[in-house]
Backbone as numpy.savetxt, mean C-alpha at the origin, in Angstrom:
# Nx Ny Nz CAx CAy CAz Cx Cy Cz
19.54 -7.69 -6.80 20.85 -7.07 -6.57 21.31 -7.35 -5.14
22.51 -7.91 -5.00 23.06 -8.21 -3.69 23.33 -6.90 -2.93
23.22 -6.99 -1.61 23.47 -5.81 -0.79 24.93 -5.40 -0.87
25.16 -4.13 -1.10 26.51 -3.56 -1.10 26.70 -2.88 0.25
27.40 -3.57 1.14 27.51 -3.10 2.52 28.16 -1.71 2.60
29.15 -1.48 1.77 29.82 -0.17 1.79 28.84 0.94 1.43
28.02 0.69 0.42 27.04 1.71 0.02 25.97 1.89 1.09
25.52 0.78 1.69 24.52 0.87 2.75 25.05 1.66 3.93
26.30 1.42 4.29 26.91 2.17 5.39 27.04 3.65 5.05
27.33 3.94 3.78 27.46 5.34 3.36 26.11 6.05 3.41
25.06 5.34 2.99 23.70 5.91 3.05 23.32 6.16 4.51
23.56 5.16 5.34 23.22 5.26 6.76 23.96 6.42 7.42
25.25 6.53 7.16 26.06 7.59 7.75 25.54 8.98 7.37
25.19 9.14 6.09 24.71 10.43 5.62 23.36 10.78 6.24
22.47 9.80 6.33 21.14 10.05 6.89 21.19 10.32 8.39
22.08 9.64 9.08 22.23 9.90 10.52 22.77 11.30 10.77
23.62 11.78 9.88 24.12 13.15 9.98 22.96 14.14 9.83
22.10 13.87 8.85 20.94 14.73 8.63 20.03 14.72 9.85
19.80 13.53 10.40 18.91 13.39 11.56 19.50 14.08 12.79
20.81 13.94 12.97 21.46 14.60 14.11 21.41 16.12 13.95
21.49 16.59 12.72 21.44 18.03 12.48 20.06 18.62 12.69
19.02 17.83 12.40 17.64 18.28 12.60 16.76 17.07 12.94
16.66 16.73 14.22 15.89 15.55 14.65 14.40 15.64 14.32
13.93 16.85 13.98 12.51 17.00 13.65 12.18 16.54 12.24
13.19 16.34 11.43 12.99 16.03 10.02 12.43 14.62 9.81
13.00 13.65 10.53 12.55 12.25 10.45 11.94 11.84 11.77
11.18 10.75 11.74 10.70 10.15 12.98 11.73 9.13 13.46
12.02 9.15 14.75 13.03 8.24 15.30 12.67 6.78 15.06
11.37 6.46 15.03 10.95 5.08 14.76 11.39 4.63 13.36
11.29 5.55 12.40 11.72 5.22 11.03 13.24 5.10 10.94
13.94 5.90 11.69 15.40 5.80 11.70 15.81 4.42 12.19
15.17 3.96 13.26 15.50 2.63 13.80 15.06 1.50 12.88
13.88 1.63 12.29 13.32 0.56 11.48 13.91 0.48 10.08
14.15 1.63 9.46 14.59 1.66 8.07 16.08 1.94 7.93
16.53 3.03 8.52 17.93 3.45 8.33 18.89 2.44 8.95
18.53 1.86 10.08 19.44 0.96 10.78 19.30 -0.50 10.35
18.42 -0.76 9.39 18.19 -2.14 8.93 18.76 -2.31 7.52
19.75 -3.18 7.36 20.40 -3.36 6.06 19.43 -3.81 4.97
18.57 -4.78 5.29 17.65 -5.30 4.28 16.66 -4.23 3.81
16.13 -3.46 4.76 15.17 -2.41 4.41 15.88 -1.32 3.59
17.04 -0.91 4.05 17.79 0.15 3.37 18.19 -0.29 1.97
18.49 -1.57 1.84 18.90 -2.09 0.53 17.77 -2.01 -0.48
16.52 -2.08 -0.01 15.38 -1.96 -0.93 15.37 -0.57 -1.59
15.74 0.44 -0.84 15.80 1.80 -1.39 16.96 1.92 -2.39
18.07 1.30 -2.07 19.22 1.30 -2.97 18.88 0.57 -4.27
18.16 -0.55 -4.16 17.74 -1.30 -5.34 16.83 -0.46 -6.22
15.92 0.28 -5.60 14.97 1.10 -6.39 15.73 2.13 -7.24
16.89 2.57 -6.74 17.70 3.55 -7.47 18.84 2.89 -8.26
18.69 1.57 -8.45 19.65 0.79 -9.25 21.10 0.98 -8.79
21.28 1.06 -7.49 22.63 1.13 -6.93 23.27 2.49 -6.94
22.55 3.51 -7.41 23.10 4.87 -7.45 23.10 5.46 -6.04
24.28 5.65 -5.46 24.41 6.05 -4.07 23.78 7.41 -3.80
24.09 8.39 -4.62 23.58 9.75 -4.41 22.06 9.78 -4.51
21.51 9.12 -5.52 20.06 9.08 -5.68 19.40 8.34 -4.52
20.03 7.27 -4.05 19.46 6.48 -2.96 19.39 7.29 -1.68
20.44 8.06 -1.39 20.44 8.90 -0.19 19.28 9.89 -0.23
19.12 10.56 -1.36 18.04 11.54 -1.49 16.68 10.87 -1.45
16.58 9.68 -2.05 15.33 8.93 -2.07 14.88 8.55 -0.67
15.79 8.01 0.12 15.44 7.64 1.50 15.09 8.90 2.30
15.88 9.94 2.14 15.63 11.19 2.87 14.23 11.73 2.59
13.88 11.83 1.31 12.58 12.38 0.94 11.43 11.47 1.39
11.66 10.16 1.36 10.64 9.22 1.80 10.41 9.31 3.30
11.47 9.44 4.08 11.32 9.57 5.53 10.61 10.87 5.89
10.91 11.94 5.18 10.22 13.21 5.41 8.74 13.06 5.11
8.44 12.44 3.96 7.04 12.24 3.55 6.29 11.36 4.54
6.91 10.28 4.99 6.25 9.38 5.93 5.90 10.10 7.23
6.80 10.96 7.69 6.49 11.71 8.91 5.38 12.73 8.67
5.43 13.41 7.54 4.40 14.39 7.22 3.02 13.75 7.12
2.96 12.54 6.56 1.69 11.84 6.41 1.24 11.14 7.69
2.09 11.15 8.71 1.74 10.51 9.97 1.86 8.99 9.95
2.51 8.44 8.93 2.61 6.98 8.82 3.45 6.37 9.92
4.40 7.12 10.40 5.32 6.59 11.42 4.61 6.34 12.75
3.47 6.97 12.96 2.73 6.79 14.21 1.58 5.80 14.07
1.28 5.41 12.83 0.10 4.57 12.61 0.36 3.11 12.96
-0.71 2.46 13.37 -0.70 1.01 13.57 -2.09 0.49 13.21
-2.32 -0.80 13.40 -3.59 -1.41 12.98 -4.81 -0.77 13.63
-4.64 -0.20 14.82 -5.78 0.37 15.54 -6.25 1.69 14.94
-5.48 2.26 14.02 -5.87 3.52 13.39 -6.90 3.30 12.29
-7.02 2.06 11.82 -7.98 1.75 10.76 -9.25 1.21 11.40
-10.40 1.84 11.14 -11.64 1.38 11.77 -11.91 -0.11 11.51
-12.36 -0.77 12.54 -12.65 -2.20 12.45 -13.64 -2.50 11.33
-14.56 -1.55 11.09 -15.56 -1.74 10.04 -14.90 -1.97 8.67
-13.78 -1.27 8.41 -13.09 -1.43 7.13 -12.43 -2.80 7.02
-11.91 -3.30 8.14 -11.36 -4.66 8.14 -12.47 -5.67 7.84
-13.65 -5.44 8.41 -14.76 -6.38 8.22 -15.25 -6.37 6.77
-15.26 -5.22 6.14 -15.72 -5.10 4.75 -14.69 -5.71 3.81
-13.41 -5.49 4.09 -12.35 -6.11 3.30 -12.12 -5.49 1.94
-12.29 -4.17 1.83 -11.99 -3.50 0.56 -10.52 -3.57 0.21
-9.68 -3.54 1.22 -8.24 -3.78 1.07 -7.86 -4.80 2.13
-7.11 -5.81 1.73 -6.70 -6.79 2.73 -5.37 -7.43 2.34
-4.63 -7.80 3.36 -3.37 -8.53 3.20 -3.66 -9.97 3.59
-3.43 -10.87 2.64 -3.84 -12.26 2.90 -2.95 -13.23 2.16
-2.29 -14.09 2.90 -1.53 -15.19 2.31 -0.33 -14.77 1.48
0.13 -15.71 0.67 1.29 -15.50 -0.19 1.01 -16.03 -1.58
1.81 -15.61 -2.55 1.69 -16.16 -3.91 2.55 -17.42 -4.01
2.66 -17.98 -5.20 3.36 -19.26 -5.36 4.86 -19.13 -5.10
5.38 -17.91 -5.10 6.80 -17.69 -4.82 7.06 -17.29 -3.38
6.00 -17.23 -2.58 6.17 -16.89 -1.17 6.10 -15.41 -0.87
5.73 -14.59 -1.86 5.60 -13.16 -1.62 4.28 -12.84 -0.93
4.30 -11.87 -0.02 3.07 -11.43 0.63 2.14 -10.82 -0.42
0.84 -10.93 -0.19 -0.13 -10.46 -1.18 -1.10 -9.46 -0.56
-1.31 -8.35 -1.29 -2.31 -7.36 -0.90 -3.38 -7.29 -1.98
-4.64 -7.32 -1.57 -5.77 -7.22 -2.48 -6.47 -5.88 -2.29
-6.79 -5.24 -3.41 -7.55 -3.99 -3.37 -8.75 -4.15 -4.28
-9.95 -3.93 -3.75 -11.19 -4.13 -4.50 -11.74 -2.77 -4.93
-11.67 -2.51 -6.22 -11.96 -1.18 -6.75 -13.42 -0.76 -6.55
-14.32 -1.71 -6.38 -15.73 -1.32 -6.25 -16.01 -0.54 -4.96
-15.06 -0.56 -4.05 -15.22 0.22 -2.81 -14.50 1.57 -2.87
-13.92 1.89 -4.01 -13.01 3.05 -4.08 -13.70 4.39 -4.26
-14.97 4.41 -4.67 -15.66 5.68 -4.86 -16.06 6.23 -3.50
-15.58 7.44 -3.18 -15.80 7.99 -1.84 -15.95 9.51 -1.89
-16.55 10.10 -0.87 -16.67 11.56 -0.81 -15.30 12.21 -0.68
-15.15 13.39 -1.25 -13.85 14.08 -1.23 -13.42 14.44 0.19
-14.39 14.60 1.10 -14.05 14.99 2.47 -13.24 13.93 3.22
-13.35 12.67 2.81 -12.64 11.62 3.53 -11.48 11.04 2.72
-11.26 11.59 1.52 -10.24 11.00 0.64 -8.86 11.03 1.27
-8.49 12.15 1.89 -7.16 12.26 2.50 -6.91 11.20 3.55
-7.92 10.95 4.40 -7.78 9.93 5.44 -7.69 8.53 4.83
-8.48 8.26 3.81 -8.44 6.95 3.16 -7.10 6.73 2.45
-6.56 7.79 1.85 -5.24 7.68 1.22 -4.18 7.35 2.26
-4.26 8.01 3.41 -3.28 7.78 4.46 -3.34 6.33 4.94
-4.53 5.79 5.07 -4.67 4.39 5.47 -4.14 3.45 4.40
-4.34 3.82 3.13 -3.80 3.00 2.04 -2.28 3.00 2.07
-1.66 4.17 2.31 -0.20 4.23 2.39 0.31 3.33 3.51
-0.37 3.40 4.66 0.02 2.56 5.79 -0.08 1.09 5.43
-1.15 0.72 4.74 -1.40 -0.68 4.42 -0.38 -1.21 3.41
0.00 -0.38 2.45 0.98 -0.82 1.45 2.34 -1.03 2.10
2.72 -0.14 3.00 3.98 -0.35 3.72 3.90 -1.58 4.62
2.70 -1.86 5.12 2.53 -3.04 5.97 2.79 -4.32 5.18
2.28 -4.41 3.94 2.50 -5.63 3.15 3.96 -5.71 2.69
4.56 -4.57 2.40 5.99 -4.56 2.09 6.80 -5.14 3.24
6.49 -4.70 4.46 7.23 -5.16 5.63 6.89 -6.60 6.00
5.69 -7.05 5.65 5.35 -8.46 5.88 6.27 -9.35 5.04
6.44 -9.00 3.77 7.34 -9.76 2.91 8.78 -9.67 3.38
9.16 -8.47 3.82 10.54 -8.22 4.22 10.90 -8.92 5.52
10.03 -8.82 6.52 10.36 -9.33 7.86 9.75 -10.70 8.18
8.50 -10.93 7.77 7.82 -12.17 8.16 8.03 -13.30 7.17
8.26 -12.96 5.90 8.41 -13.99 4.87 9.86 -14.16 4.44
10.80 -13.80 5.31 12.22 -14.04 5.08 12.75 -13.28 3.86
12.61 -11.96 3.89 13.14 -11.07 2.86 12.53 -11.35 1.49
11.23 -11.61 1.46 10.51 -11.77 0.20 9.90 -10.43 -0.20
9.31 -10.42 -1.39 8.66 -9.20 -1.87 7.17 -9.25 -1.61
6.42 -8.52 -2.43 4.97 -8.52 -2.29 4.31 -8.39 -3.66
3.08 -8.87 -3.73 2.29 -8.83 -4.96 1.01 -8.03 -4.69
0.65 -7.19 -5.64 -0.58 -6.40 -5.54 -1.59 -6.96 -6.52
-2.80 -7.28 -6.02 -3.89 -7.75 -6.87 -4.98 -6.69 -6.85
-5.25 -6.09 -8.01 -6.32 -5.11 -8.16 -7.55 -5.82 -8.72
-8.56 -5.94 -7.90 -9.80 -6.61 -8.30 -10.77 -5.56 -8.84
-10.98 -5.55 -10.16 -11.85 -4.56 -10.80 -13.25 -5.09 -11.06
-13.57 -6.26 -10.56 -14.91 -6.81 -10.77 -15.96 -5.95 -10.08
-17.09 -5.81 -10.73 -18.21 -5.08 -10.14 -18.12 -3.58 -10.22
-17.16 -3.03 -10.99 -17.06 -1.58 -11.06 -17.84 -1.03 -12.25
-18.10 0.27 -12.23 -18.77 0.96 -13.33 -17.94 2.16 -13.72
-18.40 2.93 -14.69 -17.66 4.10 -15.17 -17.39 5.09 -14.04
-18.30 5.20 -13.10 -18.14 6.18 -12.02 -16.96 5.87 -11.11
-16.43 4.66 -11.18 -15.27 4.30 -10.37 -13.95 4.73 -11.02
-14.00 5.17 -12.28 -12.78 5.56 -13.00 -12.41 6.99 -12.60
-11.71 7.09 -11.51 -11.42 8.38 -10.86 -9.95 8.76 -11.03
-9.65 9.83 -11.81 -8.26 10.26 -11.98 -7.58 10.61 -10.66
-8.34 11.12 -9.67 -7.75 11.48 -8.39 -7.18 10.25 -7.69
-7.86 9.11 -7.83 -7.36 7.87 -7.23 -6.05 7.46 -7.89
-5.94 7.73 -9.19 -4.69 7.42 -9.90 -3.55 8.26 -9.35
-3.79 9.57 -9.17 -2.75 10.45 -8.64 -2.33 10.03 -7.24
-3.28 9.59 -6.43 -2.96 9.14 -5.07 -2.04 7.92 -5.10
-2.37 6.97 -5.99 -1.55 5.76 -6.11 -0.16 6.09 -6.62
-0.07 7.01 -7.58 1.23 7.38 -8.13 2.09 8.10 -7.09
1.46 8.90 -6.26 2.20 9.58 -5.19 2.79 8.55 -4.23
2.01 7.52 -3.96 2.49 6.45 -3.09 3.66 5.71 -3.74
3.54 5.38 -5.03 4.60 4.65 -5.72 5.90 5.44 -5.72
5.79 6.75 -5.78 6.97 7.60 -5.80 7.82 7.42 -4.55
7.18 7.02 -3.44 7.90 6.89 -2.17 8.10 5.44 -1.75
7.85 4.50 -2.65 7.99 3.09 -2.29 9.35 2.54 -2.70
10.02 1.81 -1.81 11.27 1.14 -2.18 10.98 -0.08 -3.04
12.03 -0.73 -3.49 11.89 -1.96 -4.27 11.22 -3.04 -3.44
10.62 -4.01 -4.12 10.03 -5.14 -3.39 8.80 -5.70 -4.06
8.05 -4.87 -4.78 6.86 -5.40 -5.44 7.28 -6.29 -6.61
6.65 -7.46 -6.71 7.02 -8.45 -7.73 6.03 -8.47 -8.89
4.75 -8.29 -8.60 3.73 -8.31 -9.64 2.60 -7.35 -9.30
1.99 -6.79 -10.34 0.74 -6.05 -10.20 -0.27 -6.78 -11.08
-1.18 -7.50 -10.45 -2.14 -8.34 -11.18 -3.48 -7.62 -11.24
-3.97 -7.39 -12.44 -5.25 -6.70 -12.62 -6.29 -7.71 -13.05
-7.26 -7.91 -12.20 -8.29 -8.94 -12.41 -9.59 -8.33 -12.91
-10.14 -8.95 -13.97 -11.45 -8.58 -14.51 -11.47 -7.13 -15.00
-10.53 -6.81 -15.87 -10.39 -5.45 -16.40 -11.51 -5.14 -17.39
-12.32 -4.07 -17.16 -13.43 -3.74 -18.06 -12.98 -2.82 -19.20
-13.64 -2.90 -20.33 -13.25 -2.13 -21.51 -13.31 -0.63 -21.28
-14.29 -0.16 -20.46 -14.47 1.28 -20.30 -13.37 1.93 -19.45
-12.52 1.10 -18.83 -11.43 1.65 -18.01 -10.16 1.88 -18.82
-10.17 1.53 -20.10 -8.96 1.64 -20.91 -8.40 3.06 -20.98
-9.21 4.11 -21.20 -8.65 5.47 -21.27 -7.92 5.88 -19.98
-8.54 5.57 -18.83 -7.90 5.92 -17.56 -6.65 5.10 -17.35
-6.68 3.82 -17.74 -5.51 2.98 -17.58 -4.34 3.50 -18.41
-4.61 3.89 -19.65 -3.54 4.43 -20.51 -2.94 5.69 -19.89
-3.80 6.53 -19.32 -3.32 7.74 -18.66 -2.44 7.39 -17.47
-2.91 6.45 -16.63 -2.15 6.04 -15.45 -0.83 5.41 -15.85
-0.85 4.59 -16.90 0.35 3.90 -17.35 1.42 4.88 -17.81
1.00 5.98 -18.44 1.96 6.97 -18.93 2.71 7.66 -17.81
2.14 7.63 -16.59 2.76 8.30 -15.44 3.43 7.31 -14.48
3.30 6.03 -14.76 3.85 4.99 -13.88 5.32 4.77 -14.18
6.18 4.68 -13.15 7.59 4.39 -13.38 7.77 3.12 -14.21
8.75 3.13 -15.11 8.96 2.02 -16.03 9.12 0.69 -15.32
9.87 0.68 -14.21 10.12 -0.59 -13.53 8.85 -1.19 -12.94
7.86 -0.34 -12.62 6.57 -0.83 -12.12 5.67 -1.21 -13.29
5.77 -0.47 -14.38 4.94 -0.72 -15.56 5.16 -2.15 -16.08
6.39 -2.60 -16.01 6.73 -3.93 -16.53 6.20 -5.06 -15.66
5.68 -4.74 -14.49 5.19 -5.78 -13.57 3.70 -6.06 -13.76
3.03 -5.25 -14.58 1.57 -5.35 -14.72 1.17 -6.54 -15.59
0.22 -7.32 -15.09 -0.35 -8.43 -15.83 -1.87 -8.39 -15.70
-2.57 -8.59 -16.81 -4.03 -8.71 -16.78 -4.36 -10.20 -16.67
-5.20 -10.54 -15.71 -5.46 -11.96 -15.47 -6.95 -12.25 -15.33
-7.32 -13.46 -15.75 -8.64 -14.00 -15.43 -8.46 -14.95 -14.25
-9.52 -15.63 -13.85 -9.44 -16.47 -12.66 -8.44 -17.60 -12.83
-8.46 -18.26 -13.98 -7.55 -19.38 -14.19 -6.09 -18.93 -14.14
-5.81 -17.78 -14.75 -4.44 -17.26 -14.75 -4.03 -16.83 -13.34
-4.97 -16.25 -12.62 -4.69 -15.82 -11.25 -4.35 -17.01 -10.36
-5.06 -18.12 -10.57 -4.85 -19.31 -9.74 -3.51 -20.00 -10.02
-2.88 -19.67 -11.14 -1.54 -20.19 -11.42 -0.47 -19.40 -10.67
-0.80 -18.18 -10.30 0.14 -17.31 -9.60 -0.09 -17.31 -8.09
-1.33 -17.56 -7.70 -1.70 -17.67 -6.29 -2.55 -18.92 -6.14
-2.12 -19.85 -5.33 -2.83 -21.12 -5.18 -4.30 -20.89 -4.81
-5.22 -21.63 -5.41 -6.65 -21.43 -5.14 -7.00 -21.41 -3.66
-6.33 -22.27 -2.88 -6.64 -22.29 -1.44 -6.17 -21.05 -0.71
-5.33 -20.25 -1.36 -4.84 -19.02 -0.73 -5.51 -17.77 -1.29
-6.47 -17.97 -2.19 -7.21 -16.84 -2.76 -8.46 -16.55 -1.93
-8.77 -15.29 -1.69 -10.05 -14.97 -1.04 -11.22 -15.53 -1.86
-12.26 -15.93 -1.19 -13.38 -16.63 -1.83 -14.13 -15.77 -2.84
-14.03 -14.44 -2.75 -14.84 -13.59 -3.64 -14.37 -13.64 -5.09
-13.21 -14.22 -5.37 -12.80 -14.34 -6.77 -13.63 -15.40 -7.49
-13.93 -16.49 -6.81 -14.77 -17.53 -7.42 -16.25 -17.23 -7.23
-16.58 -16.60 -6.13 -17.97 -16.25 -5.84 -18.04 -14.80 -5.39
-18.25 -13.86 -6.32 -18.25 -12.43 -6.01 -19.25 -12.02 -4.93
-20.28 -12.82 -4.71 -21.29 -12.48 -3.72 -20.93 -12.96 -2.31
-19.87 -13.75 -2.21 -19.52 -14.30 -0.90 -18.88 -13.24 -0.01
-19.09 -13.37 1.26 -18.47 -12.45 2.22 -17.21 -13.12 2.76
-16.07 -12.55 2.41 -14.81 -13.13 2.84 -14.40 -12.51 4.17
-14.20 -13.32 5.17 -13.84 -12.83 6.50 -12.33 -12.95 6.68
-11.66 -11.83 6.51 -10.21 -11.81 6.70 -9.88 -11.66 8.19
-8.66 -11.93 8.53 -8.24 -11.81 9.93 -8.26 -10.35 10.36
-8.86 -10.08 11.49 -8.95 -8.72 12.00 -7.96 -8.56 13.15
-7.08 -7.55 13.08 -6.09 -7.35 14.15 -6.75 -7.22 15.52
-6.10 -7.76 16.52 -6.68 -7.78 17.87 -6.93 -6.38 18.41
-6.11 -5.40 17.99 -6.27 -4.05 18.53 -7.13 -3.14 17.66
-7.80 -3.71 16.64 -8.69 -2.91 15.79 -9.89 -2.43 16.59
-10.28 -1.18 16.37 -11.39 -0.57 17.11 -12.46 -0.09 16.14
-13.70 -0.03 16.63 -14.78 0.51 15.82 -14.62 2.02 15.71
-15.22 2.58 14.67 -14.99 3.98 14.33 -15.31 4.94 15.48
-16.33 4.61 16.27 -16.70 5.49 17.39 -15.69 5.46 18.54
-14.76 4.50 18.49 -13.74 4.38 19.55 -12.40 4.99 19.14
-12.33 5.49 17.91 -11.06 5.99 17.37 -11.02 7.51 17.38
-9.86 8.06 17.68 -9.64 9.49 17.52 -9.30 9.74 16.06
-10.31 10.10 15.26 -10.13 10.21 13.82 -9.25 11.37 13.39
-8.98 12.30 14.32 -8.08 13.40 13.97 -6.68 12.87 13.67
-6.35 11.69 14.20 -5.02 11.11 13.98 -4.82 10.65 12.54
-5.92 10.46 11.81 -5.78 10.12 10.40 -6.29 11.26 9.50
-6.48 12.43 10.10 -6.81 13.62 9.32 -8.28 13.90 9.13
-9.15 13.36 10.00 -10.58 13.62 9.89 -11.05 14.46 11.07
-11.83 15.50 10.79 -12.40 16.28 11.88 -13.78 15.73 12.24
-14.39 16.31 13.27 -15.66 15.78 13.77 -16.78 15.90 12.73
-16.72 16.95 11.90 -17.75 17.12 10.88 -17.70 16.01 9.84
-16.49 15.56 9.53 -16.34 14.54 8.50 -16.56 13.12 9.03
-16.65 12.99 10.35 -16.87 11.67 10.93 -18.21 11.09 10.45
-19.24 11.92 10.40 -20.55 11.45 9.95 -20.49 11.03 8.48
-19.75 11.80 7.66 -19.59 11.46 6.25 -18.88 10.12 6.12
-17.86 9.92 6.96 -17.10 8.67 6.94 -18.01 7.50 7.32
-18.82 7.68 8.36 -19.72 6.61 8.81 -20.76 6.28 7.73
-21.25 7.32 7.04 -22.21 7.09 5.96 -21.56 6.32 4.80
-20.31 6.65 4.53 -19.58 5.94 3.48 -19.43 4.46 3.83
-19.08 4.18 5.08 -18.93 2.80 5.52 -20.23 2.03 5.38
-21.34 2.66 5.79 -22.64 1.99 5.68 -23.01 1.73 4.22
-22.62 2.66 3.35 -22.94 2.50 1.92 -22.19 1.33 1.33
-20.88 1.23 1.62 -20.09 0.16 0.99 -20.38 -1.20 1.63
-20.94 -1.22 2.82 -21.35 -2.49 3.43 -22.36 -3.21 2.53
-23.15 -2.43 1.80 -24.24 -2.99 1.03 -23.90 -3.21 -0.45
-22.64 -3.01 -0.80 -22.24 -3.23 -2.20 -22.07 -4.73 -2.46
């Protein structure tokens, strides 16, 4: 859908009025990055199929949520370097259409409840990061999500993880092009059916189940992480220059207290050996 400048200006005008009336409601960084950017704002309008009233409320609620979750203050240094090294979630390359690609490896998803909130917050940050990579770095392209389910067992089928993902989708603007599910196991069917029933229709239609050959038609083999062809290989993704080790981070900024730091470190050591 082409950008409707009149509608974008109307959305912007209304949101700026809200912000001027209560500057505590949104983060000023989000106002500058999202509200003042036509391409970004248009993604929210697209998600609401051009409905002006719905788009205004959608952006408003998303900006409130982003501030509440602390996403507006996060950057690459908030994610422990250890997680970048493990590569349970990574942004790497583009698909055949030039869309940015995010990979999520489900075998790392089982975690203690004490750290779930912090891990969810990092996931929200990462998903917005790949959205913005497509939007700003890839010349207004979208993004593709690849869910790698290889190596999982029944214990990884966690309804709470489904609710976390759905909460995130509720606040995401348009831009995702495909959801590719790799190596889907039979025992995950009940949870998948449950998740699908709660997934917005426009996202549901993007889901594709793929094997390696099918995946390589959508993402060039040279742009795929090596673990798809060799699950035992250690794929070294690019680590941001400002990434810090867990002992150097103020974990309260992502919602972890000192008691949970040890639990978090134990979790990291456990998934290193998967």
